[in-house]
Phi, psi and omega in degrees: 000141178252133179247134182238163169210155184216153179208142172242134183234127170288139183255151177292152176313134174079008182301134185264079181301327182305326181297315181298308181298323180295320180299323185269000179256017182301323187254114182289345177287340168061040176293315186240350181224138175224131177249125180229111179060248184253021184232148178245139172231123190228129169272133180208173173251125179256111185049041177086353184265132175302134181217158174231127179261133179230129177233126179237134179255127177196137171051048177072012183233152168242122178253118191238138168220153178228140179238127184257147180273004176205164174288121183285160180280335184236160175298145188267318197309308182299311182291332179298310183302311181303311179306311181298314179298321178293313181306320179278355182070022184295334179270000180280133189273060180294332182290320177293326179295312184295319182299316186290321191244010186297337182256003183292133187294335178276303187255354179308309183296326177288323174299320181297323180279342186225040183303136178086006182300130172236162178260120176293145186239142182293161181298318179232142180303327182294329175298318177296319180299308182289328175295322181293317178293320181299319188271002181304123169063019175228168178294157178299318179305312180295323179295319177301316181293316179299309178311307182304318180291326174298311177303314182294320181292323179292322169059046179249115186251132174278162176293348175289344184106334182287141171284157183258137172297131185284148178270181179299316185300318179293312178296331182299335181269001177286156168261155178304326177295331181294317178288326179294321180289335177279357179103004181282144171294164179294324183289316182291322181298319178292318178298310185296322182288319180301314181291318176305315186291323180287321176297317181296329179275002180084008183276333173237084185286073188298316185295315178293326174301327178300343183252326198225338195273154174279155175301324178300321179294313179300311185298310185293325182288320184286324183291340181285347179270127185300133181094358178248123179242181183303317178302312179301319184288314180297327177293318179297316181297329178282306186279336181262332185234354179073021178280128192264002187241023173285138179270099184270046179291346178274359185273131187297317180297322176296316183293323179299318179297318176299316179302320179294320182293324179278348183061037186273143179280323184269152177299143175276127182274174182294322181291325178293316182291326179295317183292318183295316184288341186299327184289353181258008172300143007260049180229027188297321182288330179289328176292319178302318179294323176297319183293322177299315184293329182281334194260343188201159174262001178273133181274119179284000000 
């Protein structure tokens, strides 16, 4: 039996649907995500059930529906609408940020060039967490390749044909050798397994945190896991929860962006980048997203 839910959302003027589609177009192999024209099709697990999310942008609206391959134990509708709004960044206070800094000599020109930029958020917080660990200290292209191999290793297919991004419960049953065979380093494999098992056991309640927990609680809980550092946490808070004030000064691309804005010949270090970003609180992570967008066509 297939269970479905749908929601239609009005989009703010100037909504940049292309940014959302580009984020989900990272992998040209299209194992778990496929972008066609103005639509996104994504395989995921909803309460452990293979599901396909479809989002279409047209005439100032986003129309989203999800089809599950089995009857869920809980109602879909309230959580589904919340998930879609979070994914599209509709709760992000980008207008307030732009009003505050449109005339700023540092970030003002980027705001003018990239007006309305929002940060695409993953469907589930665990996807952001596992993606952050996957991407530690490697290029985006290498991280996308690892992510693809992880999805293939999980081998969970929706009836639409798309593979589903694995959830924590599925990865918790992996062995370290399974992840090593998929190309993960020993350190990343151990960190990913530790996180998956703690999420699956309810020790890191990511989905509940998306609704109720404070940033401080999320940060302290994740930092307690070996292999998770400040960059990983701030990236997860941004991509998994839509929190816009993480200081991503440890990100190489952010530091390159700061260097370009400052016109500096020497590389900008973490301390200098942290100090520069501090003036943009509580939108430091949104500034990082502007720097990413200005510096590359690859979606981080």
